[in-house]
VOKOLTOR-283965 format. One record per residue (C-alpha): residue number from 1; y negated, x, z negated; residue in one letter. Coordinates in steps of 0.02 Angstrom, whole numbers, m for minus. Layout:
<site NUM,<Y,X,Z>,a>
...
***
This chain:
<site 1,<m2086,1823,m1061>,m>
<site 2,<m1946,1696,m1063>,l>
<site 3,<m2041,1586,m942>,g>
<site 4,<m2057,1729,m816>,t>
<site 5,<m1866,1747,m820>,k>
<site 6,<m1832,1567,m796>,i>
<site 7,<m1939,1543,m647>,q>
<site 8,<m1843,1667,m538>,p>
<site 9,<m1679,1587,m598>,f>
<site 10,<m1735,1411,m550>,l>
<site 11,<m1795,1474,m381>,l>
<site 12,<m1619,1554,m350>,s>
<site 13,<m1538,1390,m403>,v>
<site 14,<m1645,1289,m282>,l>
<site 15,<m1612,1410,m140>,m>
<site 16,<m1428,1406,m177>,l>
<site 17,<m1428,1215,m173>,l>
<site 18,<m1529,1214,m15>,l>
<site 19,<m1404,1333,70>,t>
<site 20,<m1253,1225,17>,f>
<site 21,<m1345,1067,80>,s>
<site 22,<m1382,1143,251>,l>
<site 23,<m1199,1200,267>,q>
<site 24,<m1143,1023,235>,a>
<site 25,<m1242,963,388>,q>
<site 26,<m1179,987,563>,e>
<site 27,<m1236,1155,633>,v>
<site 28,<m1289,1160,814>,s>
<site 29,<m1376,1284,935>,f>
<site 30,<m1441,1213,1101>,e>
<site 31,<m1561,1247,1242>,a>
<site 32,<m1674,1111,1313>,t>
<site 33,<m1810,1113,1448>,t>
<site 34,<m1951,994,1492>,d>
<site 35,<m1907,1005,1676>,a>
<site 36,<m1750,1000,1773>,r>
<site 37,<m1851,1012,1939>,e>
<site 38,<m2010,1118,1953>,v>
<site 39,<m2138,1142,2093>,v>
<site 40,<m2149,1324,2156>,e>
<site 41,<m2282,1429,2060>,n>
<site 42,<m2289,1300,1916>,n>
<site 43,<m2243,1331,1736>,s>
<site 44,<m2124,1243,1618>,f>
<site 45,<m2048,1265,1443>,s>
<site 46,<m1876,1313,1377>,v>
<site 47,<m1835,1287,1189>,v>
<site 48,<m1689,1366,1097>,f>
<site 49,<m1659,1264,935>,t>
<site 50,<m1546,1308,788>,l>
<site 51,<m1508,1162,672>,r>
<site 52,<m1456,1160,491>,n>
<site 53,<m1417,1344,469>,a>
<site 54,<m1497,1507,430>,e>
<site 55,<m1480,1623,582>,g>
<site 56,<m1520,1806,627>,s>
<site 57,<m1509,1921,777>,g>
<site 58,<m1576,1795,909>,f>
<site 59,<m1555,1860,1083>,r>
<site 60,<m1636,1766,1233>,p>
<site 61,<m1562,1770,1405>,p>
<site 62,<m1637,1875,1547>,a>
<site 63,<m1728,1725,1632>,f>
<site 64,<m1679,1788,1807>,d>
<site 65,<m1787,1711,1944>,g>
<site 66,<m1928,1667,1824>,f>
<site 67,<m2073,1756,1744>,r>
<site 68,<m2103,1742,1561>,v>
<site 69,<m2287,1691,1530>,l>
<site 70,<m2276,1662,1339>,r>
<site 71,<m2142,1675,1207>,g>
<site 72,<m2051,1676,1103>,p>
<site 73,<m2159,1560,995>,n>
<site 74,<m2060,1526,833>,r>
<site 75,<m2072,1367,731>,s>
<site 76,<m1975,1315,573>,v>
<site 77,<m1962,1136,497>,s>
<site 78,<m1863,1062,352>,t>
<site 79,<m1846,879,308>,q>
<site 80,<m1772,803,150>,i>
<site 81,<m1718,620,158>,s>
<site 82,<m1607,534,26>,n>
<site 83,<m1552,702,m35>,g>
<site 84,<m1500,760,131>,v>
<site 85,<m1583,922,201>,v>
<site 86,<m1609,948,387>,r>
<site 87,<m1683,1106,459>,s>
<site 88,<m1736,1166,632>,e>
<site 89,<m1782,1339,692>,k>
<site 90,<m1846,1346,873>,s>
<site 91,<m1888,1484,997>,y>
<site 92,<m1999,1426,1138>,t>
<site 93,<m2031,1517,1303>,y>
<site 94,<m2156,1465,1443>,t>
<site 95,<m2090,1522,1616>,l>
<site 96,<m2166,1529,1790>,l>
<site 97,<m2058,1466,1932>,a>
<site 98,<m2083,1593,2073>,r>
<site 99,<m1961,1561,2212>,g>
<site 100,<m1873,1404,2289>,k>
<site 101,<m1692,1375,2243>,g>
<site 102,<m1578,1323,2104>,t>
<site 103,<m1576,1442,1952>,y>
<site 104,<m1473,1457,1798>,t>
<site 105,<m1543,1500,1627>,i>
<site 106,<m1403,1593,1550>,e>
<site 107,<m1346,1561,1366>,p>
<site 108,<m1447,1627,1217>,a>
<site 109,<m1353,1684,1057>,s>
<site 110,<m1382,1692,874>,i>
<site 111,<m1281,1746,718>,l>
<site 112,<m1241,1612,581>,v>
<site 113,<m1139,1679,432>,n>
<site 114,<m1070,1819,542>,g>
<site 115,<m1018,1697,681>,k>
<site 116,<m1097,1704,850>,k>
<site 117,<m1168,1542,919>,l>
<site 118,<m1220,1522,1101>,t>
<site 119,<m1306,1385,1200>,t>
<site 120,<m1248,1302,1353>,e>
<site 121,<m1322,1365,1518>,p>
<site 122,<m1464,1261,1592>,v>
<site 123,<m1500,1232,1776>,q>
<site 124,<m1673,1219,1849>,v>
<site 125,<m1714,1176,2032>,k>
<site 126,<m1880,1251,2105>,v>
<site 127,<m1944,1155,2254>,v>
<site 128,<m2078,1176,2377>,e>
<site 129,<m2247,1090,2330>,g>
<site 130,<m2338,968,2436>,k>
<site 131,<m2491,1046,2518>,e>
<site 132,<m2668,972,2494>,g>
<site 133,<m2635,887,2324>,v>
<site 134,<m2796,874,2229>,e>
<site 135,<m2813,846,2048>,k>
<site 136,<m2918,684,2051>,d>
<site 137,<m2907,514,1963>,l>
<site 138,<m2784,451,2097>,n>
<site 139,<m2654,567,2025>,q>
<site 140,<m2655,474,1858>,v>
<site 141,<m2547,316,1859>,t>
<site 142,<m2451,212,1732>,v>
<site 143,<m2292,130,1793>,r>
<site 144,<m2185,m7,1723>,v>
<site 145,<m2002,46,1724>,i>
<site 146,<m1873,m87,1677>,p>
<site 147,<m1689,m52,1634>,s>
<site 148,<m1637,m198,1746>,v>
<site 149,<m1729,m317,1864>,v>
<site 150,<m1583,m443,1872>,d>
<site 151,<m1530,m508,1701>,a>
<site 152,<m1458,m663,1614>,v>
<site 153,<m1527,m764,1476>,v>
<site 154,<m1507,m675,1306>,g>
<site 155,<m1487,m502,1385>,q>
<site 156,<m1592,m357,1313>,q>
<site 157,<m1710,m278,1444>,i>
<site 158,<m1793,m111,1403>,i>
<site 159,<m1975,m97,1479>,i>
<site 160,<m2055,78,1483>,d>
<site 161,<m2241,100,1515>,y>
<site 162,<m2237,281,1584>,k>
<site 163,<m2387,390,1622>,l>
<site 164,<m2380,504,1773>,y>
<site 165,<m2523,630,1791>,t>
<site 166,<m2571,794,1872>,t>
<site 167,<m2728,810,1767>,v>
<site 168,<m2756,845,1579>,n>
<site 169,<m2752,681,1486>,v>
<site 170,<m2838,681,1313>,d>
<site 171,<m2796,507,1248>,s>
<site 172,<m2747,327,1295>,y>
<site 173,<m2778,156,1225>,n>
<site 174,<m2698,m13,1274>,v>
<site 175,<m2832,m135,1307>,i>
<site 176,<m2737,m289,1369>,e>
<site 177,<m2550,m323,1369>,e>
<site 178,<m2444,m462,1444>,s>
<site 179,<m2389,m604,1330>,d>
<site 180,<m2215,m593,1412>,y>
<site 181,<m2202,m776,1453>,q>
<site 182,<m2022,m834,1454>,g>
<site 183,<m1965,m688,1344>,f>
<site 184,<m1951,m649,1161>,f>
<site 185,<m2033,m469,1150>,a>
<site 186,<m2022,m338,1015>,q>
<site 187,<m2103,m170,1016>,d>
<site 188,<m1990,m21,997>,i>
<site 189,<m2064,116,887>,k>
<site 190,<m1938,252,895>,r>
<site 191,<m1899,318,1068>,f>
<site 192,<m1910,480,1171>,d>
<site 193,<m2094,511,1192>,s>
<site 194,<m2087,693,1236>,r>
<site 195,<m2197,767,1380>,v>
<site 196,<m2081,796,1529>,i>
<site 197,<m2120,874,1695>,r>
<site 198,<m2053,783,1845>,e>
<site 199,<m2071,815,2036>,v>
<site 200,<m2095,672,2158>,e>
<site 201,<m2135,692,2342>,d>
<site 202,<m2177,874,2320>,g>
<site 203,<m2296,840,2176>,v>
<site 204,<m2265,899,1996>,q>
<site 205,<m2316,774,1871>,y>
<site 206,<m2328,778,1684>,v>
<site 207,<m2247,617,1621>,t>
<site 208,<m2238,531,1455>,k>
<site 209,<m2179,356,1397>,v>
<site 210,<m2329,274,1313>,l>
<site 211,<m2246,111,1256>,k>
<site 212,<m2078,37,1254>,r>
<site 213,<m2038,m152,1233>,v>
<site 214,<m1878,m243,1211>,a>
<site 215,<m1871,m410,1303>,l>
<site 216,<m1751,m551,1281>,f>
<site 217,<m1759,m689,1420>,p>
<site 218,<m1759,m861,1342>,q>
<site 219,<m1749,m958,1505>,q>
<site 220,<m1684,m938,1687>,a>
<site 221,<m1792,m908,1836>,g>
<site 222,<m1908,m778,1916>,a>
<site 223,<m2008,m720,1757>,l>
<site 224,<m2163,m615,1791>,t>
<site 225,<m2229,m478,1674>,i>
<site 226,<m2414,m476,1695>,e>
<site 227,<m2508,m305,1716>,p>
<site 228,<m2555,m203,1565>,m>
<site 229,<m2732,m131,1559>,l>
<site 230,<m2742,46,1480>,i>
<site 231,<m2892,156,1457>,q>
<site 232,<m2856,338,1493>,i>
<site 233,<m2959,484,1431>,g>
<site 234,<m2961,620,1562>,i>
<site 235,<m3029,799,1527>,v>
<site 236,<m3151,833,1666>,e>
<site 237,<m3208,1008,1618>,d>
<site 238,<m3060,1113,1552>,d>
<site 239,<m3131,1292,1581>,d>
<site 240,<m3040,1413,1466>,p>
<site 241,<m3200,1519,1449>,a>
<site 242,<m3296,1370,1379>,r>
<site 243,<m3144,1316,1274>,r>
<site 244,<m3154,1477,1173>,r>
<site 245,<m3330,1446,1121>,s>
<site 246,<m3354,1367,950>,m>
<site 247,<m3491,1251,1021>,f>
<site 248,<m3385,1186,1161>,f>
<site 249,<m3356,999,1172>,n>
<site 250,<m3237,946,1304>,r>
<site 251,<m3309,818,1435>,n>
<site 252,<m3193,666,1424>,i>
<site 253,<m3205,533,1557>,k>
<site 254,<m3130,366,1515>,r>
<site 255,<m3052,261,1653>,t>
<site 256,<m2957,96,1651>,a>
<site 257,<m2788,95,1742>,i>
<site 258,<m2694,m67,1776>,e>
<site 259,<m2502,m72,1801>,t>
<site 260,<m2422,m174,1937>,e>
<site 261,<m2348,m344,1892>,p>
<site 262,<m2161,m345,1874>,l>
<site 263,<m2039,m489,1910>,t>
<site 264,<m1873,m501,1821>,i>
<site 265,<m1743,m619,1900>,n>
<site 266,<m1653,m715,1755>,v>
<site 267,<m1500,m810,1790>,s>
<site 268,<m1401,m935,1678>,s>
<site 269,<m1233,m885,1608>,l>
<site 270,<m1076,m932,1710>,p>
<site 271,<m1000,m1096,1661>,g>
<site 272,<m819,m1034,1639>,d>
<site 273,<m850,m984,1458>,a>
<site 274,<m696,m984,1340>,p>
<site 275,<m694,m1089,1185>,a>
<site 276,<m725,m939,1073>,t>
<site 277,<m895,m901,1164>,f>
<site 278,<m1039,m933,1047>,s>
<site 279,<m1188,m866,1143>,g>
<site 280,<m1177,m676,1127>,a>
<site 281,<m1239,m573,1279>,v>
<site 282,<m1237,m387,1290>,g>
<site 283,<m1124,m254,1218>,q>
<site 284,<m1043,m297,1050>,y>
<site 285,<m927,m232,915>,q>
<site 286,<m832,m344,794>,v>
<site 287,<m758,m317,623>,s>
<site 288,<m665,m449,518>,s>
<site 289,<m595,m454,341>,r>
<site 290,<m512,m571,219>,l>
<site 291,<m544,m569,36>,n>
<site 292,<m353,m579,m7>,r>
<site 293,<m182,m564,68>,k>
<site 294,<m90,m668,m57>,m>
<site 295,<m146,m839,m127>,m>
<site 296,<m91,m1009,m184>,t>
<site 297,<m133,m1182,m122>,t>
<site 298,<m261,m1191,m263>,d>
<site 299,<m364,m1048,m202>,d>
<site 300,<m498,m1029,m71>,v>
<site 301,<m490,m895,69>,l>
<site 302,<m649,m811,129>,s>
<site 303,<m641,m749,309>,v>
<site 304,<m795,m642,363>,r>
<site 305,<m832,m595,544>,i>
<site 306,<m975,m472,575>,a>
<site 307,<m1039,m437,751>,v>
<site 308,<m1156,m304,805>,q>
<site 309,<m1237,m280,976>,g>
<site 310,<m1388,m259,1084>,n>
<site 311,<m1407,m437,1132>,g>
<site 312,<m1515,m579,1062>,d>
<site 313,<m1422,m609,897>,v>
<site 314,<m1526,m762,847>,k>
<site 315,<m1440,m857,989>,r>
<site 316,<m1268,m815,920>,i>
<site 317,<m1184,m969,841>,q>
<site 318,<m1033,m956,727>,p>
<site 319,<m878,m930,839>,p>
<site 320,<m743,m1058,817>,e>
<site 321,<m601,m994,698>,l>
<site 322,<m432,m1034,760>,n>
<site 323,<m325,m1078,606>,l>
<site 324,<m143,m1110,592>,p>
<site 325,<m92,m1286,556>,e>
<site 326,<m102,m1336,375>,g>
<site 327,<m275,m1263,342>,f>
<site 328,<m443,m1345,315>,d>
<site 329,<m608,m1254,340>,a>
<site 330,<m787,m1276,275>,y>
<site 331,<m935,m1260,397>,d>
<site 332,<m967,m1073,419>,p>
<site 333,<m1122,m994,344>,k>
<site 334,<m1231,m850,402>,v>
<site 335,<m1218,m717,264>,k>
<site 336,<m1319,m579,347>,d>
<site 337,<m1436,m567,496>,e>
<site 338,<m1540,m411,536>,s>
<site 339,<m1605,m306,681>,a>
<site 340,<m1649,m123,688>,y>
<site 341,<m1678,17,821>,e>
<site 342,<m1544,136,878>,i>
<site 343,<m1554,257,1026>,n>
<site 344,<m1719,171,1088>,g>
<site 345,<m1659,m5,1088>,e>
<site 346,<m1644,m155,972>,i>
<site 347,<m1473,m181,892>,v>
<site 348,<m1439,m341,794>,g>
<site 349,<m1305,m380,666>,k>
<site 350,<m1244,m550,611>,k>
<site 351,<m1107,m590,484>,e>
<site 352,<m1024,m764,465>,f>
<site 353,<m917,m823,319>,e>
<site 354,<m780,m955,336>,y>
<site 355,<m709,m1038,175>,l>
<site 356,<m530,m1089,214>,v>
<site 357,<m414,m1207,108>,l>
<site 358,<m228,m1192,131>,p>
<site 359,<m131,m1349,105>,k>
<site 360,<49,m1292,124>,k>
<site 361,<135,m1136,60>,p>
<site 362,<208,m1015,188>,g>
<site 363,<175,m850,282>,t>
<site 364,<34,m858,411>,y>
<site 365,<m63,m745,527>,n>
<site 366,<m252,m756,534>,i>
<site 367,<m321,m685,699>,a>
<site 368,<m512,m701,715>,p>
<site 369,<m578,m680,890>,a>
<site 370,<m751,m662,959>,f>
<site 371,<m808,m682,1146>,t>
<site 372,<m966,m611,1223>,f>
<site 373,<m1036,m600,1395>,y>
<site 374,<m1051,m423,1468>,n>
<site 375,<m1192,m416,1595>,p>
<site 376,<m1128,m246,1666>,d>
<site 377,<m960,m321,1716>,s>
<site 378,<m1024,m497,1734>,a>
<site 379,<m875,m563,1635>,k>
<site 380,<m835,m643,1470>,y>
<site 381,<m749,m520,1347>,v>
<site 382,<m640,m574,1202>,t>
<site 383,<m612,m458,1055>,i>
<site 384,<m468,m501,935>,e>
<site 385,<m513,m382,800>,d>
<site 386,<m352,m384,705>,d>
<site 387,<m210,m494,647>,v>
<site 388,<m210,m523,456>,f>
<site 389,<m45,m584,370>,p>
<site 390,<m72,m707,234>,l>
<site 391,<58,m762,104>,n>
<site 392,<22,m932,23>,v>
<site 393,<121,m993,m126>,r>
<site 394,<130,m1169,m201>,q>
<site 395,<m3,m1189,m329>,g>
<site 396,<m19,m1297,m485>,s>
<site 397,<m118,m1428,m384>,m>
<site 398,<m266,m1390,m503>,v>
<site 399,<m411,m1310,m402>,a>
<site 400,<m463,m1142,m477>,t>
<site 401,<m607,m1079,m373>,d>
<site 402,<m627,m1210,m245>,r>
<site 403,<m812,m1247,m209>,p>
<site 404,<m875,m1414,m265>,a>
<site 405,<m868,m1548,m132>,l>
<site 406,<m993,m1687,m134>,e>
<site 407,<m892,m1845,m161>,e>
<site 408,<m958,m2019,m188>,e>
<site 409,<m874,m2094,m340>,e>
<site 410,<m818,m2272,m315>,a>
<site 411,<m891,m2392,m439>,t>
<site 412,<m791,m2521,m518>,i>
<site 413,<m876,m2687,m557>,d>
<site 414,<m842,m2764,m726>,d>
<site 415,<m741,m2924,m735>,i>
<site 416,<m847,m3074,m712>,e>
<site 417,<m866,m3203,m848>,f>
<site 418,<m734,m3343,m849>,i>
<site 419,<m805,m3502,m781>,m>
<site 420,<m810,m3637,m920>,l>
<site 421,<m843,m3782,m804>,n>
<site 422,<m676,m3830,m727>,t>
<site 423,<m730,m3989,m632>,a>
<site 424,<m672,m3978,m452>,l>
<site 425,<m823,m4076,m385>,y>
<site 426,<m976,m4062,m496>,p>
<site 427,<m1089,m4216,m495>,k>
<site 428,<m1241,m4201,m375>,q>
<site 429,<m1409,m4250,m451>,s>
<site 430,<m1483,m4293,m282>,s>
<site 431,<m1414,m4346,m104>,p>
<site 432,<m1376,m4209,22>,f>
<site 433,<m1459,m4290,174>,i>
<site 434,<m1646,m4258,173>,g>
<site 435,<m1630,m4110,51>,s>
<site 436,<m1701,m3937,82>,l>
<site 437,<m1529,m3865,118>,l>
<site 438,<m1503,m4004,248>,f>
<site 439,<m1657,m3958,342>,w>
<site 440,<m1619,m3770,329>,l>
<site 441,<m1452,m3795,402>,l>
<site 442,<m1523,m3908,540>,s>
<site 443,<m1654,m3775,592>,v>
<site 444,<m1542,m3628,577>,l>
<site 445,<m1454,m3648,751>,p>
<site 446,<m1623,m3657,837>,l>
<site 447,<m1689,m3502,746>,l>
<site 448,<m1533,m3412,788>,l>
<site 449,<m1546,m3457,973>,l>
<site 450,<m1725,m3403,974>,g>
<site 451,<m1685,m3237,895>,g>
<site 452,<m1549,m3201,1023>,i>
<site 453,<m1672,m3239,1169>,w>
<site 454,<m1801,m3123,1094>,v>
<site 455,<m1674,m2989,1062>,f>
<site 456,<m1610,m3005,1242>,k>
<site 457,<m1784,m2995,1315>,r>
<site 458,<m1828,m2843,1206>,s>
<site 459,<m1662,m2756,1258>,r>
<site 460,<m1685,m2791,1444>,d>
<site 461,<m1870,m2726,1435>,a>
<site 462,<m1804,m2572,1344>,d>
<site 463,<m1671,m2539,1476>,l>
<site 464,<m1796,m2564,1613>,a>
<site 465,<m1921,m2446,1539>,m>
<site 466,<m1933,m2268,1613>,d>
<site 467,<m1838,m2145,1502>,p>
<site 468,<m1986,m2025,1504>,a>
<site 469,<m2106,m2165,1454>,l>
<site 470,<m1984,m2216,1314>,k>
<site 471,<m1977,m2042,1247>,r>
<site 472,<m2170,m2033,1259>,q>
<site 473,<m2182,m2190,1145>,k>
<site 474,<m2062,m2126,1020>,k>
<site 475,<m2125,m1949,1018>,a>
<site 476,<m2213,m1958,850>,r>
<site 477,<m2066,m2045,764>,k>
<site 478,<m1945,m1913,831>,a>
<site 479,<m2062,m1774,769>,a>
<site 480,<m2081,m1859,597>,e>
<site 481,<m1891,m1869,582>,k>
<site 482,<m1869,m1684,622>,r>
<site 483,<m2007,m1644,497>,l>
<site 484,<m1917,m1739,362>,e>
<site 485,<m1765,m1629,396>,t>
<site 486,<m1877,m1473,396>,a>
<site 487,<m1949,m1529,226>,n>
<site 488,<m1771,m1539,154>,q>
<site 489,<m1733,m1363,219>,h>
<site 490,<m1901,m1307,142>,l>
<site 491,<m1853,m1373,m24>,k>
<site 492,<m1675,m1295,m13>,a>
<site 493,<m1765,m1129,38>,e>
<site 494,<m1657,m1117,197>,k>
<site 495,<m1791,m1022,297>,s>
<site 496,<m1699,m1007,465>,r>
<site 497,<m1651,m1194,469>,a>
<site 498,<m1831,m1239,421>,f>
<site 499,<m1914,m1139,558>,y>
<site 500,<m1786,m1200,687>,d>
<site 501,<m1827,m1382,642>,e>
<site 502,<m2012,m1352,645>,v>
<site 503,<m2007,m1267,815>,s>
<site 504,<m1895,m1407,887>,k>
<site 505,<m2014,m1538,816>,a>
<site 506,<m2166,m1459,899>,m>
<site 507,<m2090,m1426,1065>,l>
<site 508,<m1999,m1591,1081>,d>
<site 509,<m2159,m1680,1034>,y>
<site 510,<m2262,m1602,1172>,v>
<site 511,<m2121,m1615,1300>,c>
<site 512,<m2098,m1804,1261>,d>
<site 513,<m2283,m1843,1240>,k>
<site 514,<m2347,m1749,1395>,l>
<site 515,<m2188,m1788,1494>,q>
<site 516,<m2151,m1598,1525>,i>
<site 517,<m1964,m1561,1563>,p>
<site 518,<m1908,m1435,1433>,r>
<site 519,<m1845,m1319,1571>,s>
<site 520,<m2024,m1312,1637>,e>
<site 521,<m2116,m1297,1475>,l>
<site 522,<m2220,m1133,1466>,t>
<site 523,<m2365,m1083,1360>,k>
<site 524,<m2479,m1087,1507>,e>
<site 525,<m2437,m1264,1577>,n>
<site 526,<m2441,m1329,1398>,l>
<site 527,<m2616,m1264,1363>,r>
<site 528,<m2674,m1326,1533>,e>
<site 529,<m2608,m1500,1500>,k>
<site 530,<m2687,m1512,1327>,l>
<site 531,<m2853,m1446,1401>,q>
<site 532,<m2848,m1580,1533>,n>
<site 533,<m2827,m1710,1401>,l>
<site 534,<m2985,m1641,1319>,k>
<site 535,<m2897,m1586,1160>,v>
<site 536,<m3005,m1472,1056>,e>
<site 537,<m2972,m1284,1091>,e>
<site 538,<m2954,m1250,903>,s>
<site 539,<m2810,m1376,895>,k>
<site 540,<m2727,m1300,1046>,i>
<site 541,<m2739,m1123,970>,d>
<site 542,<m2673,m1189,802>,r>
<site 543,<m2522,m1268,893>,f>
<site 544,<m2481,m1107,994>,m>
<site 545,<m2495,m1008,830>,k>
<site 546,<m2369,m1117,737>,i>
<site 547,<m2245,m1095,888>,i>
<site 548,<m2270,m907,890>,h>
<site 549,<m2242,m893,701>,n>
<site 550,<m2083,m992,715>,c>
<site 551,<m2019,m880,856>,e>
<site 552,<m2054,m724,746>,i>
<site 553,<m1968,m798,594>,a>
<site 554,<m1816,m849,692>,l>
<site 555,<m1791,m673,759>,f>
<site 556,<m1843,m561,616>,a>
<site 557,<m1812,m678,472>,g>
<site 558,<m1948,m741,349>,k>
<site 559,<m1906,m798,172>,d>
<site 560,<m2086,m812,105>,n>
<site 561,<m2091,m990,28>,s>
<site 562,<m2283,m989,32>,e>
<site 563,<m2283,m951,218>,a>
<site 564,<m2157,m1090,246>,m>
<site 565,<m2260,m1218,150>,n>
<site 566,<m2412,m1167,248>,e>
<site 567,<m2320,m1180,414>,t>
<site 568,<m2255,m1354,366>,y>
<site 569,<m2429,m1423,321>,e>
<site 570,<m2507,m1344,476>,n>
<site 571,<m2369,m1429,585>,c>
<site 572,<m2391,m1599,506>,v>
<site 573,<m2586,m1588,522>,d>
<site 574,<m2582,m1522,700>,t>
<site 575,<m2460,m1660,765>,i>
<site 576,<m2561,m1795,676>,a>
<site 577,<m2728,m1735,749>,s>
<site 578,<m2659,m1719,925>,i>
<site 579,<m2575,m1889,914>,e>
<site 580,<m2740,m1965,850>,a>
<site 581,<m2831,m1885,1000>,h>
<site 582,<m2709,m1946,1128>,l>
<site 583,<m2700,m2120,1057>,s>
<site 584,<m2884,m2148,1086>,r>
***
């Protein structure tokens, strides 16, 4: 009996909490349509959506100029994420466009807590259709739509693969995709993939973005995006009478569609960059902060600069911090680096920390500045986030929280023993002439002259040698030196520095060994060069995989020590095996 009374009470409490949570969210009531332009005698949909509220008394508009085919179809959805409740209640109408002209769908209304909410009016243009349009396979295309075709190095470019069709498409599957040579590419998962109706040349298409990719150019030049091959499943027999049968199976014909190649013209950044520019390209926001406003000369000041924007954040180096006279600073460190999706594009964030040591008391102003290149205005933009006043008092000259500096301690040798033999000229047991020391001193000038002659010949030969040939001979030693540095970063668990050194070791090695200018290095000509030199295909694939893994790690971040060890061992083995093959 008690349980039957408690259950309705708990249900009431939950409903009350749900109501309060919905009221805390922003309430909206809006009208949307899947077509702003419709071909005459074609249909489209209008949806009226109420968000985060319980409504009643919904009243649709009159839909003048259109015929209502279906509706209203009601749907309700509720989502709970991190304790936040979001709800949607929709009313969908399917309308038939009857006559040419521009029509206005008047506002709909609904009551929420006694208050009347209305939607904004929506305009729809009805146009004349193109005669003789047949629904055949030629009416199914996939287009590559870039956000820009002229860009600069480091700028984000959004590529949409968009389907245009006049027939019923059942499914699609990407068979082959470009490797985006010259770009760093990252798939975007969250974007507007709604089905939209669009009119083009008098033909009404159903359109949908199938795939979206963010590209970041890594080099200047005319970069080509190779075609994408997509398999489309087209419904050939869509008879409504057969569709109602329980034994009906739709006849799907699968056809392959290839997109057109796309060329992006990428230019280098202008050379008039200010001193505070550190590689950021795009649109950026900056925030700065100090960990204290008052301190002594014994303390350490932490200055943090966080930048956020839609460019290639891995290219951004710590900006130079302009400090007043009387301050010393340690090398800045990257405290945070991340990338995520916002509004259908990649947004990156990077935070730098500067440790600053004041040497003299006084009142100072710290004014961090950050400069980025804006591709829209084609200008360098400098942001001075704020001016922070800082009061420094004289300390006790005893460091309290200063980080430990690596100092070499001078060693003091012990006092040597006192010489007991005080004779000014000790007696010689044998004559000097003819002794070993005599002959050594006699031969020494000849050896010195011979050494000078050999050194000069070697230096002249080295200077006369072709620089490319010189780099070719020293390619392995240079790679081993970089790998030693990478191994130090590996032991220190500095993943970004590790992958950067491994990538440079691999790329510099092949550029020097194969005499390929770095600006002309591509995956295609690298593979072709190695194949021409009869390098095994497995070794080439292994080399390419290491470069690819380093690129992914530098952009997305990878702290897995096991993966770093595997990458290091693979890099050492691959360079050694290629060097052994080329030295035959």
